[in-house]
C-alpha positions, 0 to 999 in steps of 0.5 A: 474515432466516433464520426460523431466526434470527427465531425464536431473536430471539422466544425471547429476547424473551419470555424476557427483560425487555426489551419490545421489539427492533429489529434493521436488518440490510442485507435488512430491518429487525425490530420485536419489541414484546413485549405484556401487561401487567406483564410478561407475554407474550401474544404478541410482535408482530413486523413485518418491513419492507423498509428501502427500502421503505416497506410496511406490516408482514407479519406474522410468519412463525414466529408458531405454529400453532393447535394441531390436532386429534390425528390419529387412530393412534398418534403419534409425538412430538419429545422436544425442541425442534431442527430436524427431518431424515429423513435422516442427512446429505442425501444418504441414504435417508430413515430412514421413508417411508410405508408403512414398517413401524417397530419399536419402538426404531428410528430414524425421523428426527434432531433437531438441537439446539445443533449436535448431531444426536438420533437419536429412535427410535419408542415404538410399532411399526407402519407408518409412515401419514404424515410431519407434518414437511419436511425440515429444519423447526423443531420444538417440543416435544411436537409431533407428527412422525408418524402411525403406524397 
């Protein structure tokens, strides 16, 4: 199952009143169970198992990683939830590379949210020290995207 589809399903379960969701498709079966007392969400339990093979459940790939310590330097963070893209189109040159000098207000990437391409502008000037996301990666609100010197 597509990681984006799995994340969407997890979000739907966590935001709704349902406590369990199971979906079977050709490529596998997904079961999402909301844990916690009185309808509060502690952490959705997700298991992925192939339909034909009686394999043990696999932990959810969409589970959010533990927040890391803030990196040194100024950080450009994602202003929204969506999909991160380094360039305006698949064959185009990336907006910035490691070592690029940027100015405040300059476009540094695109985040696609609800089929709308949003150019993200730098809120600081400096030199790109690190790019923290992979092209096509899902990003969360406030997630660090770039480290700027």
